[in-house]
C-alpha positions in Angstrom: 0.2 0.3 0.0 1.2 3.2 -1.1 1.1 6.7 0.6 -2.1 7.9 -0.8 -4.1 5.1 0.2 -7.4 5.4 2.5 -5.7 3.3 5.3 -2.8 1.4 6.3 -2.2 -1.8 8.4 -0.2 -1.2 11.3 1.3 -3.0 13.6 2.2 -1.3 16.9 3.7 -3.8 19.1 6.6 -5.9 17.7 9.9 -7.2 19.1 13.4 -7.4 17.7 16.3 -9.6 18.7 17.3 -6.6 21.1 14.9 -7.8 23.3 15.7 -9.8 26.1 13.0 -12.0 25.3 13.1 -12.3 21.5 15.3 -13.8 18.9 13.6 -12.2 15.6 16.2 -10.9 13.1 15.3 -7.5 11.5 15.5 -9.2 7.9 12.7 -11.6 9.2 10.8 -8.9 10.3 10.8 -6.8 7.1 10.0 -9.7 4.9 6.6 -10.9 7.3 5.6 -7.4 7.0 5.7 -7.4 3.2 4.3 -10.9 2.9 1.6 -9.7 5.5 0.7 -6.8 3.8 2.1 -4.2 7.0 2.1 -0.6 6.0 3.7 0.3 9.2 5.3 -1.5 12.1 6.3 0.1 15.1 9.3 -1.6 17.0 8.8 -1.5 20.4 11.9 -3.6 22.0 12.1 -3.7 26.2 14.4 -1.2 27.3 16.1 -0.4 23.6 15.5 1.6 20.6 18.4 -0.4 19.0 16.2 -2.8 17.4 14.6 0.5 15.7 18.1 1.3 14.3 18.6 -2.0 12.6 15.2 -2.3 10.5 15.5 1.1 9.6 18.3 0.6 8.2 16.9 -2.0 5.5 13.2 -0.6 5.3 13.1 3.2 6.8 9.4 3.6 5.5 8.0 0.9 7.6 9.3 1.8 10.7 7.8 3.8 13.8 10.4 4.9 16.2 9.4 3.0 19.8 10.2 1.5 23.0 8.4 -0.3 25.7 9.8 0.9 28.9 9.5 -1.0 32.7 9.0 1.4 35.1 9.4 1.1 38.6 5.4 0.4 38.2 5.1 -1.2 35.0 5.8 -0.8 31.4 4.5 1.8 29.0 5.0 2.2 25.3 6.4 5.5 23.5 5.5 5.8 19.6 7.4 8.4 17.9 9.7 8.7 20.2 13.4 10.7 19.6 15.6 8.9 21.8 15.5 5.5 24.2 14.4 6.4 27.8 16.2 4.6 30.5 14.1 1.6 32.2 13.5 1.3 35.9 12.3 5.1 36.6 9.4 6.3 38.6 6.1 5.6 36.1 5.4 9.4 36.2 9.2 10.5 35.5 8.9 8.2 32.2 5.9 9.5 31.3 7.2 12.9 31.8 10.1 12.1 29.6 8.1 10.7 26.7 6.1 13.8 26.6 9.1 16.0 26.7 10.0 14.6 23.5 6.6 14.4 21.9 6.3 11.0 22.0 2.8 9.4 22.1 2.4 7.4 25.4 -0.1 4.2 26.1 0.3 1.5 28.3 0.5 -1.7 26.8 -1.6 -5.1 28.3 -2.5 -2.8 31.2 -4.7 -5.2 33.2 -3.1 -8.5 32.3 -3.3 -10.6 35.2 -0.8 -13.2 34.2 2.3 -10.7 33.3 3.6 -9.7 37.1 5.5 -6.7 37.2 5.4 -5.8 33.3 1.3 -4.8 33.7 0.5 -1.9 35.2 -2.4 -2.8 37.4 -5.3 -1.4 37.9 -4.2 1.0 40.9 -1.2 2.2 38.9 -3.0 2.6 35.7 -6.0 4.7 37.2 -3.4 7.1 38.7 -1.9 7.9 35.5 -4.6 7.7 33.4 -5.3 10.9 32.7 -1.4 11.6 31.5 -1.4 8.9 28.6 -2.8 9.1 25.4 -4.0 5.3 24.6 -4.4 1.9 26.1 -3.6 -1.3 24.7 -6.9 -3.2 24.7 -6.3 -5.8 22.1 -2.9 -7.5 23.1 -2.6 -10.8 21.3 -0.8 -12.2 23.8 -3.1 -11.5 26.7 -4.2 -15.4 27.5 -7.4 -13.8 29.7 -9.7 -12.3 27.4 -11.6 -10.3 30.4 -7.9 -8.7 30.5 -8.3 -6.9 27.4 -11.9 -6.1 28.0 -11.5 -4.3 31.2 -8.5 -2.2 29.4 -11.4 -1.6 26.8 -13.6 -0.6 29.4 -11.3 1.9 31.0 -10.2 3.4 27.8 -14.3 3.9 26.6 -14.9 5.5 30.4 -12.2 8.1 30.3 -12.1 8.4 26.5 -8.7 7.4 25.9 -7.0 6.1 22.5 -7.6 2.4 22.0 -4.8 0.1 20.1 -4.0 -3.0 19.3 -1.0 -5.3 19.0 0.8 -8.3 18.8 3.2 -8.3 21.0 5.0 -10.3 18.5 8.1 -11.9 19.7 8.6 -13.7 16.5 8.2 -13.1 13.0 4.9 -15.3 12.8 3.3 -13.3 15.5 3.3 -10.0 13.6 0.0 -9.0 12.1 -2.2 -11.3 14.4 -3.7 -7.7 15.9 -3.2 -4.8 13.8 -4.9 -1.3 13.7 -6.3 -0.2 10.1 -5.5 3.5 10.3 -5.4 6.7 8.0 -1.9 7.5 6.7 0.0 9.4 9.2 3.7 10.5 9.4 4.4 12.1 12.8 3.2 11.9 16.4 0.4 14.3 15.9 -1.1 12.8 12.4 -0.8 9.6 14.4 -2.9 10.6 17.4 -5.7 12.2 14.9 -5.2 8.7 12.9 -5.8 6.7 16.3 -9.1 8.2 16.9 -10.3 7.3 13.2 -8.8 3.7 13.2 -10.4 0.1 14.0 -9.0 -2.8 15.1 -8.5 -6.0 13.4 -7.2 -9.7 14.6 -7.5 -11.7 17.5 -5.5 -13.1 20.4 -2.7 -15.6 19.8 -2.8 -19.1 20.7 -1.0 -19.4 24.5 2.2 -21.3 23.3 3.6 -18.3 21.4 4.9 -17.4 25.0 6.9 -20.4 25.1 9.3 -18.9 22.4 10.1 -16.0 24.7 11.3 -18.7 27.3 13.0 -20.4 24.8 14.9 -17.1 23.5 15.6 -16.0 26.9 17.3 -19.6 27.7 19.1 -19.4 24.3 20.4 -15.7 25.5 21.6 -16.9 29.0 23.3 -19.3 27.2 25.2 -17.4 24.7 26.4 -15.0 27.1 26.5 -17.1 30.1 
């Protein structure tokens, strides 16, 4: 699809081998995006933007620069970031730094009851709800549909933008949950596009999480 097309298929949550729990190469990511008709892809590696640069070197038009950042209270995503933000900072400080660089700020899998410390949880989410742009209401790796549904209910109640993402840690997961969006080119047009977007996709089967466990083991052995 070209820049004049009415809608793009957009993957907003994808990891490369720069994440500690993924082995997916930039080459495989670009290939699968071409095969599946993904027009734009957010590289949301854990606590780094190294993968952004690797994929952008292969397909600069494809990439939305992003990062999934682990704060002291759980994870947030910044889209259209200018530079990486260190992990481990307080949640509100991380949001402040994202806002300072003009990023669009979202909460990935905010109420996933099986994610432990990576999900914000309801208390932390509600504490910062007015400071977020969007909530991820369909995360394909959420094993419990109710967790996605509750995120959607909060997004609707607080008039937040809603996003979906495959949370792809393997190339095959890319495109499982996507946004169908009008074209955009920067953070502000991305916000407007999200407001006019629709969600398309489904949850992945639970076994995909095993690939992340495998990736962690491989990386420990290689560094170990």
